[in-house]
Legacy VTK file of the C-alpha trace (Angstrom):
# vtk DataFile Version 3.0
C-alpha trace
ASCII
DATASET POLYDATA
POINTS 479 float
-6.003 42.231 -6.006
-7.866 38.942 -5.774
-7.632 36.706 -8.797
-8.937 33.344 -9.907
-6.323 30.625 -9.628
-5.597 27.364 -11.364
-6.171 23.997 -9.686
-2.639 23.472 -8.515
-2.212 27.010 -7.208
-5.572 26.719 -5.469
-4.530 23.614 -3.569
-1.354 25.262 -2.312
-3.136 28.455 -1.301
-5.728 26.491 0.606
-2.990 24.722 2.537
-1.540 28.099 3.459
-4.904 29.440 4.635
-6.574 26.440 6.232
-5.549 24.760 9.455
-4.641 21.128 8.918
-7.100 19.921 11.525
-9.213 16.812 11.089
-12.133 18.930 9.938
-10.091 20.197 6.988
-10.044 16.700 5.579
-13.579 17.295 4.424
-12.801 20.543 2.592
-13.055 19.112 -0.887
-11.445 20.436 -3.988
-14.816 20.867 -5.673
-15.702 23.546 -3.162
-12.652 25.588 -4.144
-12.794 25.395 -7.930
-14.020 28.994 -8.148
-12.249 30.402 -5.087
-10.443 33.737 -5.314
-7.714 34.376 -2.773
-5.048 36.920 -2.006
-1.515 36.371 -3.246
-0.534 34.244 -0.279
0.600 30.813 -1.364
3.280 28.216 -0.919
5.747 27.311 -3.661
5.745 23.629 -2.686
4.216 21.208 -0.249
5.374 18.037 1.461
3.339 15.223 -0.051
3.614 12.979 2.983
1.976 15.725 5.062
-0.778 16.445 2.505
-4.065 15.971 4.417
-6.519 15.497 1.561
-6.768 13.109 -1.391
-3.753 12.987 -3.704
-6.264 12.768 -6.569
-6.668 16.537 -6.141
-3.094 17.024 -7.369
-1.831 16.684 -10.934
0.980 14.178 -11.441
2.541 13.308 -14.806
0.626 10.489 -16.488
1.377 10.908 -20.188
5.164 10.968 -20.253
7.225 7.961 -19.016
7.965 7.894 -15.269
11.190 9.454 -14.022
12.444 6.007 -13.070
11.114 2.473 -13.181
10.289 0.666 -9.937
10.298 -2.973 -8.956
7.053 -3.516 -7.058
5.857 -6.477 -4.979
2.066 -6.760 -4.652
0.259 -9.013 -2.180
-3.422 -9.594 -2.943
-5.769 -12.353 -1.795
-6.763 -13.252 -5.350
-6.418 -11.835 -8.840
-9.755 -11.255 -10.569
-10.750 -12.879 -13.797
-10.297 -10.531 -16.735
-13.889 -9.245 -16.887
-14.922 -9.682 -13.248
-16.050 -6.426 -11.630
-15.756 -5.066 -8.114
-13.812 -5.666 -4.936
-10.360 -4.802 -3.685
-9.002 -7.395 -6.122
-10.352 -5.274 -8.970
-8.561 -2.293 -7.432
-5.309 -4.260 -7.414
-5.813 -5.322 -11.019
-6.745 -1.859 -12.327
-3.878 -0.153 -10.494
-1.049 -2.576 -11.171
-1.919 -3.240 -14.787
-1.567 0.510 -15.292
1.745 0.589 -13.456
3.070 -2.375 -15.462
2.061 -0.707 -18.721
3.956 2.401 -17.624
7.103 0.288 -17.451
7.278 -0.674 -13.771
8.098 -4.292 -12.964
5.247 -5.728 -10.874
5.418 -9.085 -9.075
2.019 -10.321 -7.873
1.937 -12.718 -4.923
-1.528 -14.237 -4.954
-3.461 -17.483 -4.666
-4.140 -19.912 -7.476
-6.307 -20.264 -9.448
-7.638 -16.810 -10.294
-5.542 -15.359 -13.078
-6.829 -15.172 -16.608
-4.371 -16.258 -19.317
-4.455 -12.910 -21.072
-3.605 -11.110 -17.843
-0.695 -13.451 -17.170
0.900 -12.423 -20.473
1.014 -8.691 -19.738
4.510 -7.310 -20.100
6.229 -6.396 -16.789
3.605 -8.325 -14.763
4.813 -11.532 -13.062
2.685 -13.896 -10.994
3.846 -15.999 -8.035
0.982 -18.337 -7.219
0.393 -20.391 -4.098
-2.344 -22.670 -2.851
-4.805 -20.761 -0.644
-5.557 -21.846 2.903
-8.749 -23.750 3.704
-10.339 -20.411 4.617
-9.400 -18.971 1.210
-6.606 -16.670 2.384
-3.002 -16.433 1.244
-0.679 -18.965 2.820
1.517 -16.474 4.674
4.476 -18.818 5.119
4.465 -19.721 1.435
4.095 -16.206 0.001
6.683 -14.840 2.422
9.123 -17.541 1.343
8.476 -16.687 -2.320
8.917 -12.990 -1.631
12.157 -13.377 0.316
13.727 -15.590 -2.330
13.064 -13.032 -5.072
13.902 -10.047 -2.866
17.293 -11.539 -1.972
18.353 -11.729 -5.602
17.221 -8.171 -6.303
15.506 -5.932 -3.790
12.008 -4.648 -4.392
11.777 -0.859 -4.384
8.270 -0.882 -2.903
6.007 -3.513 -1.338
2.238 -3.047 -1.625
-0.432 -5.104 0.115
-4.163 -4.860 -0.473
-5.549 -4.875 3.067
-4.116 -7.716 5.179
-3.077 -9.919 2.236
0.344 -9.613 3.852
-0.252 -9.999 7.566
1.198 -7.575 10.086
3.337 -10.352 11.542
5.348 -10.252 8.290
5.033 -6.565 7.440
6.443 -5.025 10.605
10.071 -5.234 9.417
9.399 -3.947 5.881
10.054 -0.206 5.925
9.162 0.368 2.247
5.690 -1.163 2.554
2.339 0.434 1.676
-1.029 -1.010 2.715
-4.304 0.059 1.069
-7.374 -0.108 3.299
-10.724 -0.590 1.558
-12.565 -0.896 4.838
-11.701 -0.762 8.524
-13.518 -2.048 11.593
-14.307 1.436 12.915
-16.311 2.234 9.762
-18.180 -1.052 10.101
-19.696 0.082 13.398
-21.955 2.436 11.435
-23.094 -0.500 9.307
-23.785 -2.537 12.438
-25.917 0.265 13.894
-27.897 0.456 10.651
-28.456 -3.314 10.605
-29.598 -3.258 14.225
-31.972 -0.378 13.510
-33.476 -2.278 10.568
-33.818 -5.525 12.532
-37.372 -6.828 12.602
-39.021 -7.418 16.011
-38.873 -11.212 15.614
-35.087 -11.201 15.035
-32.807 -11.595 18.030
-30.360 -8.812 18.856
-26.898 -9.330 17.408
-23.716 -9.299 19.478
-21.767 -7.916 16.538
-21.433 -4.406 17.989
-19.581 -5.665 21.058
-17.383 -7.828 18.866
-16.703 -4.941 16.494
-15.353 -2.686 19.248
-12.895 -5.427 20.165
-11.907 -5.620 16.479
-11.248 -1.875 16.399
-8.964 -2.165 19.422
-7.141 -5.033 17.719
-6.647 -2.977 14.550
-5.412 0.051 16.513
-2.754 -2.214 17.983
-1.476 -3.846 14.798
-1.941 -1.119 12.157
1.307 0.660 13.219
3.202 -2.431 12.042
2.599 -1.278 8.454
4.995 1.489 7.373
2.606 3.501 5.184
-1.187 3.478 4.909
-3.388 4.466 1.973
-6.980 5.302 2.861
-9.344 5.065 -0.090
-11.644 7.827 1.203
-11.195 11.121 3.033
-13.236 9.803 5.963
-11.062 6.696 6.377
-7.948 8.877 6.312
-9.378 10.999 9.110
-10.172 7.911 11.192
-6.698 6.438 10.706
-5.138 9.674 11.946
-7.498 10.516 14.810
-8.897 7.231 16.113
-6.168 4.785 15.123
-3.624 7.453 16.104
-1.272 6.782 13.189
1.334 9.489 12.444
0.041 11.915 9.826
3.078 11.467 7.582
2.290 7.742 7.320
-1.351 8.137 6.242
-2.150 9.094 2.645
-5.537 9.414 0.943
-5.806 8.133 -2.631
-9.367 7.694 -3.842
-10.262 4.639 -5.901
-10.267 4.958 -9.670
-11.924 2.919 -12.413
-11.037 2.398 -16.069
-12.120 5.496 -17.969
-11.514 3.698 -21.275
-14.299 1.238 -20.398
-16.695 3.427 -18.422
-17.566 6.340 -20.703
-20.616 7.745 -22.535
-21.662 5.391 -25.356
-25.089 6.508 -26.548
-24.790 4.395 -29.710
-24.784 1.165 -27.653
-27.989 1.842 -25.726
-30.495 0.440 -28.228
-28.387 -2.676 -28.752
-28.255 -3.207 -24.983
-32.027 -2.793 -24.653
-32.591 -5.276 -27.457
-30.181 -7.852 -26.019
-31.808 -7.783 -22.576
-35.391 -7.490 -23.815
-35.978 -4.030 -22.424
-36.521 -2.435 -25.839
-40.293 -2.209 -25.294
-39.927 0.542 -22.704
-41.808 3.781 -23.270
-39.553 6.610 -24.360
-40.878 8.575 -21.411
-40.002 5.872 -18.881
-37.484 6.880 -16.247
-34.893 4.113 -15.823
-33.338 3.485 -12.415
-30.332 1.157 -12.195
-29.064 -1.141 -9.445
-25.901 -3.257 -9.701
-23.793 -5.610 -7.618
-24.393 -8.534 -5.311
-28.102 -8.776 -4.515
-27.639 -9.432 -0.802
-28.813 -7.929 2.470
-25.778 -5.821 3.371
-25.905 -4.122 -0.037
-29.266 -2.676 0.994
-31.585 -4.679 -1.253
-34.182 -5.399 1.469
-34.378 -1.636 2.013
-34.962 -0.631 -1.598
-37.250 -3.614 -2.204
-39.574 -2.396 0.559
-39.361 1.204 -0.640
-40.213 0.269 -4.241
-43.061 -2.008 -3.173
-44.667 0.754 -1.125
-44.233 3.378 -3.866
-45.659 1.071 -6.539
-48.709 0.513 -4.316
-49.102 4.197 -3.455
-48.501 5.893 -6.794
-49.747 4.434 -10.074
-48.004 7.141 -12.146
-44.651 6.210 -10.613
-45.357 2.500 -11.178
-46.263 3.080 -14.815
-43.530 5.622 -15.577
-40.483 4.074 -13.895
-38.527 0.946 -14.800
-35.781 -0.528 -12.603
-32.915 -2.462 -14.223
-30.971 -4.727 -11.849
-27.512 -5.955 -12.878
-26.182 -8.733 -10.668
-27.254 -11.882 -8.928
-28.017 -13.054 -5.426
-30.920 -14.109 -3.208
-32.881 -10.898 -3.791
-33.022 -11.466 -7.546
-36.176 -13.598 -7.402
-37.868 -11.078 -5.119
-37.242 -8.329 -7.669
-38.704 -10.513 -10.420
-41.957 -10.682 -8.455
-42.593 -7.030 -9.361
-43.203 -7.979 -12.976
-42.159 -5.880 -15.970
-41.444 -2.726 -13.988
-38.293 -4.360 -12.550
-35.986 -6.260 -14.925
-33.238 -8.501 -13.458
-30.414 -8.790 -16.004
-28.064 -11.095 -14.107
-24.301 -10.531 -13.680
-22.595 -8.414 -16.361
-18.939 -8.157 -17.349
-17.314 -4.727 -17.388
-18.113 -3.921 -21.026
-21.783 -4.824 -20.581
-21.880 -3.005 -17.263
-20.709 0.156 -19.052
-23.611 -0.230 -21.527
-25.962 -0.771 -18.580
-24.900 2.558 -17.045
-25.387 4.267 -20.404
-28.940 2.916 -20.600
-30.181 4.112 -17.203
-31.084 7.650 -16.109
-29.740 7.363 -12.559
-27.750 4.781 -10.608
-28.995 3.829 -7.136
-26.727 2.245 -4.520
-28.641 1.484 -1.282
-25.635 -0.130 0.426
-25.653 -0.595 4.196
-21.895 -1.248 4.351
-20.056 1.848 5.551
-16.695 0.870 4.093
-14.564 2.339 1.351
-15.619 3.682 -2.027
-17.887 1.406 -4.012
-16.625 1.140 -7.601
-20.157 1.113 -9.017
-20.746 4.739 -8.005
-17.523 5.822 -9.696
-18.297 3.797 -12.829
-21.752 5.350 -13.193
-20.379 8.866 -12.701
-17.691 8.351 -15.351
-20.398 7.282 -17.789
-22.144 10.566 -17.018
-24.976 9.446 -14.789
-26.138 10.985 -11.507
-25.999 8.710 -8.493
-28.100 8.077 -5.406
-26.603 6.426 -2.331
-26.930 5.883 1.398
-25.605 8.755 3.493
-22.459 6.990 4.704
-19.384 8.975 5.686
-16.994 7.877 2.935
-19.582 8.329 0.190
-20.834 11.669 1.516
-17.301 12.909 2.111
-15.586 11.876 -1.113
-18.089 10.994 -3.837
-21.519 12.667 -3.818
-20.549 16.289 -3.322
-22.691 19.113 -4.637
-25.219 18.501 -7.409
-23.939 15.175 -8.746
-26.705 13.138 -7.130
-28.857 12.371 -4.109
-28.296 10.927 -0.646
-30.674 9.357 1.866
-30.570 8.022 5.405
-30.844 4.208 5.613
-34.571 3.950 6.227
-37.494 3.039 4.001
-39.145 6.435 4.454
-35.974 8.391 3.628
-35.316 6.258 0.559
-38.893 6.676 -0.657
-38.574 10.444 -0.270
-35.376 10.423 -2.354
-36.967 8.257 -5.068
-39.974 10.565 -5.262
-37.626 13.535 -5.594
-35.846 11.883 -8.524
-39.208 11.210 -10.161
-40.280 14.829 -9.675
-36.964 16.285 -10.875
-37.300 14.413 -14.159
-34.947 13.399 -16.931
-33.730 16.904 -17.869
-32.526 17.608 -14.333
-30.926 14.150 -14.109
-29.059 14.726 -17.361
-27.561 17.961 -16.001
-26.542 16.251 -12.753
-24.989 13.478 -14.826
-22.830 15.977 -16.698
-21.594 17.378 -13.382
-20.985 13.842 -12.123
-18.831 12.961 -15.135
-16.843 16.175 -14.771
-16.110 15.340 -11.146
-15.284 11.710 -11.936
-12.848 12.661 -14.706
-11.043 14.913 -12.259
-10.857 12.435 -9.380
-11.946 8.861 -10.095
-10.139 7.636 -13.214
-7.683 4.754 -13.203
-5.110 7.116 -14.725
-5.497 9.585 -11.851
-5.280 6.818 -9.231
-2.241 5.151 -10.809
-0.395 8.475 -11.137
-0.930 9.178 -7.432
0.238 5.708 -6.370
3.238 5.940 -8.676
4.300 9.208 -7.055
3.784 7.768 -3.560
5.853 4.697 -4.441
8.647 6.871 -5.875
8.612 8.992 -2.726
8.764 5.972 -0.407
11.579 4.386 -2.427
13.505 7.644 -2.225
13.090 7.728 1.546
13.982 4.051 1.876
17.244 4.621 0.022
18.072 7.553 2.280
18.461 9.904 -0.667
19.515 13.417 0.260
17.101 15.015 -2.177
13.370 14.658 -1.664
12.091 15.655 -5.103
9.489 12.869 -5.272
8.170 13.725 -1.812
7.776 17.405 -2.664
4.987 18.798 -4.833
5.757 21.926 -6.779
2.816 24.303 -6.949
3.748 26.178 -9.848
LINES 1 480
479 0 1 2 3 4 5 6 7 8 9 10 11 12 13 14 15 16 17 18 19 20 21 22 23 24 25 26 27 28 29 30 31 32 33 34 35 36 37 38 39 40 41 42 43 44 45 46 47 48 49 50 51 52 53 54 55 56 57 58 59 60 61 62 63 64 65 66 67 68 69 70 71 72 73 74 75 76 77 78 79 80 81 82 83 84 85 86 87 88 89 90 91 92 93 94 95 96 97 98 99 100 101 102 103 104 105 106 107 108 109 110 111 112 113 114 115 116 117 118 119 120 121 122 123 124 125 126 127 128 129 130 131 132 133 134 135 136 137 138 139 140 141 142 143 144 145 146 147 148 149 150 151 152 153 154 155 156 157 158 159 160 161 162 163 164 165 166 167 168 169 170 171 172 173 174 175 176 177 178 179 180 181 182 183 184 185 186 187 188 189 190 191 192 193 194 195 196 197 198 199 200 201 202 203 204 205 206 207 208 209 210 211 212 213 214 215 216 217 218 219 220 221 222 223 224 225 226 227 228 229 230 231 232 233 234 235 236 237 238 239 240 241 242 243 244 245 246 247 248 249 250 251 252 253 254 255 256 257 258 259 260 261 262 263 264 265 266 267 268 269 270 271 272 273 274 275 276 277 278 279 280 281 282 283 284 285 286 287 288 289 290 291 292 293 294 295 296 297 298 299 300 301 302 303 304 305 306 307 308 309 310 311 312 313 314 315 316 317 318 319 320 321 322 323 324 325 326 327 328 329 330 331 332 333 334 335 336 337 338 339 340 341 342 343 344 345 346 347 348 349 350 351 352 353 354 355 356 357 358 359 360 361 362 363 364 365 366 367 368 369 370 371 372 373 374 375 376 377 378 379 380 381 382 383 384 385 386 387 388 389 390 391 392 393 394 395 396 397 398 399 400 401 402 403 404 405 406 407 408 409 410 411 412 413 414 415 416 417 418 419 420 421 422 423 424 425 426 427 428 429 430 431 432 433 434 435 436 437 438 439 440 441 442 443 444 445 446 447 448 449 450 451 452 453 454 455 456 457 458 459 460 461 462 463 464 465 466 467 468 469 470 471 472 473 474 475 476 477 478
């Protein structure tokens, strides 16, 4: 008799029933939350062969880890304490969590760039070096630092954020994990979008030809990294199919953000409105939010044109909608030209950004960059807000699934249509979508969930590196 199963049992049953083809990478857990299946399941699965995001699995996060690891992290720079965004923020969020769980983390990064409070975190040690003229890590210097420390006591796992540790150094490190927040193949979609949006008086770019050469280059050197973490389901699929990496060396762990910072805080909304002089808004006004760098590749020319046309076409929309813009960049002054219906708040630290999300009714991300998972979408969802974003593969495949928000093709007309739909749906519908968004984010996109998945991967890799007979850390029990 068919019966409804728990999350863990569901995952294992799905693996027994579904072919592990590339198309199965896009069979998301959310689609199976109410699935009923026959009693045909596996007792355990091999984690290194798991085709979907590890965030779908439940790993211990409350009790202390089974053993403490010594981890080496290579990252281009360490963010200031309250700076938001970027792969550096991913490194900070992840490894602060791991250090607080008792693991010993050594960060090889450039100086300056580390806040004093961060430097004093227990179990977190910084090894700073002067960056190159181009702003990258000095590979000879960081490798020398790493080898000196590794000789005295071996690191259990080595982790590099993207190419912070170059492949010329990584190829002989068998216990190394690289996290990719964007790859050249994904960028081709962005290049096509940019070319399609090019005005007639702009000359055609040669970037597409150059990008194909970059993909070929990456396909050649990516195998020099022992293990790869893709931060979206789509990127994991590309690494397996196009970059032809062995499946057991590609693992999908979705980005996570700090759920202790990004959470519903209704009591802070009025204070935020007062601080940023938006307290005069009508109670009926629908508030749209934008955040991040106000630059071209983040899609600001696109949404600027869409808003300008809608404001000219529809007086009720113009009078009933307010746009709050958190961030700075060249498009800030253009937004200010709209007058009171668009308020530019400037850059916000993480605490203020959380209050910003709480104040808006929906978060809009018009990005034209088809790479990785933008933290802003995850932050807004954790706060309990619906999201709207460009229909890019990683976002469509891992983030905006079901009724948590809206997607649009990267054109002015498609974006206008999506904005009109939000306006017509109204605040009650947006509130319901926001509740669904928070539920999904709590299940997949928290820092706790991300850190637990990385911890288990690191334990598994260390076990393999030591040649242990047992493979407990590399096996997931579906009980």
